[in-house]
C-alpha positions in Angstrom: -59.4 106.7 -7.3 -60.1 103.2 -7.0 -58.2 100.4 -7.1 -58.3 97.7 -9.0 -57.3 93.9 -9.5 -54.7 92.8 -11.9 -53.0 89.3 -13.5 -50.0 88.6 -11.9 -47.8 86.0 -13.5 -48.6 83.3 -11.4 -52.2 83.8 -12.0 -51.2 83.5 -16.0 -49.4 80.7 -15.5 -52.6 78.8 -13.5 -54.5 80.0 -16.4 -52.2 78.8 -18.8 -52.3 75.2 -17.2 -55.5 74.7 -17.0 -56.0 75.2 -20.6 -53.0 73.3 -21.8 -54.4 70.7 -19.2 -58.1 70.8 -20.9 -56.4 70.6 -24.5 -54.6 67.9 -24.1 -57.1 65.8 -22.2 -58.8 66.3 -25.8 -55.9 65.8 -28.0 -56.8 69.3 -29.4 -53.6 71.2 -31.1 -54.2 74.6 -30.0 -52.4 77.9 -29.5 -53.4 79.8 -26.3 -53.0 82.9 -25.4 -53.6 85.6 -22.7 -53.4 88.5 -22.5 -54.2 91.9 -19.5 -56.6 94.2 -19.6 -55.7 96.3 -22.4 -55.1 93.6 -24.6 -51.0 93.1 -24.2 -50.0 89.9 -24.5 -49.2 87.8 -21.3 -49.0 84.0 -22.6 -48.7 82.8 -25.8 -48.3 78.7 -26.0 -48.6 77.0 -29.4 -49.1 73.1 -28.7 -47.7 70.4 -30.5 -49.3 70.0 -33.9 -51.1 73.5 -33.7 -51.3 75.6 -37.5 -48.6 78.4 -37.1 -51.7 80.6 -38.1 -53.1 80.0 -34.6 -50.6 82.0 -32.9 -51.5 84.9 -34.7 -55.4 84.1 -34.4 -55.7 83.5 -30.8 -54.1 86.4 -29.0 -56.1 88.1 -31.5 -59.3 86.7 -30.0 -58.0 87.5 -26.6 -57.2 91.2 -26.9 -60.8 91.7 -28.8 -62.3 89.7 -26.0 -60.5 92.1 -23.1 -60.9 95.7 -24.5 -64.7 94.8 -25.5 -65.4 93.2 -22.2 -67.6 90.3 -23.2 -66.9 87.2 -25.4 -65.4 87.8 -28.8 -68.2 85.8 -30.4 -71.0 88.8 -29.3 -68.8 90.7 -32.2 -69.0 87.8 -34.8 -73.1 87.6 -33.7 -73.5 90.9 -34.3 -72.0 90.5 -38.2 -73.1 87.2 -38.7 -76.6 89.1 -38.0 -76.5 92.0 -40.2 -74.7 94.9 -38.4 -72.4 94.7 -41.1 -71.3 98.3 -40.1 -69.4 96.6 -37.2 -66.7 95.8 -39.5 -65.1 99.0 -39.3 -65.1 98.8 -35.5 -61.1 98.8 -34.1 -61.9 94.9 -33.8 -59.1 92.6 -34.0 -60.6 89.4 -34.2 -64.6 88.8 -34.3 -64.2 85.1 -34.1 -64.9 82.8 -31.2 -62.6 81.9 -28.7 -61.4 85.4 -27.3 -63.3 85.2 -23.0 -63.0 88.2 -20.7 -61.4 87.1 -17.3 -63.5 89.2 -14.6 -62.4 89.4 -11.2 -64.7 91.6 -8.7 -66.8 92.3 -11.5 -63.6 94.5 -13.7 -62.0 93.0 -17.0 -58.3 92.1 -15.9 -57.2 90.7 -19.3 -58.8 87.4 -21.3 -58.0 84.4 -22.8 -57.8 83.5 -26.7 -57.8 79.7 -27.7 -57.3 79.0 -31.9 -56.7 75.6 -33.6 -60.0 73.7 -33.2 -63.9 74.1 -34.0 -64.7 78.0 -32.4 -66.8 75.9 -29.5 -63.8 73.9 -28.6 -61.9 76.7 -28.4 -64.0 78.8 -26.1 -64.6 75.4 -24.1 -60.3 75.4 -23.7 -60.8 79.7 -22.7 -63.4 79.0 -20.3 -62.1 76.2 -18.6 -58.7 78.4 -18.1 -60.3 80.7 -16.5 -62.3 78.6 -14.2 -58.6 77.9 -12.5 -58.7 81.0 -11.0 
């Protein structure tokens, strides 16, 4: 039987704090979601001023990234590139802003951010993961 690393609460808190710091440093009102490798929500934080819908979109981006093992933008690019059949895939959100957390080559979770431009959402998510 193989063993696999997993996110612990201390890891989740560290990721969340780094995401919040990046967002606040840029004055971006966003929601931040962290999920485990199965896409189950471990953390959800909606910063002051973030639109209510962002609290739905951020976890969906994270879940898509965790289950797919890649950034959620990859799915957005496939669909925008003309692979419309991918619209029938069981994706939660094929939108940029979900980034997998990979440890020792294994997906252990993902971070999803929503509230600003997609590139800024992903910038927050990557900064958060870098804190690990």
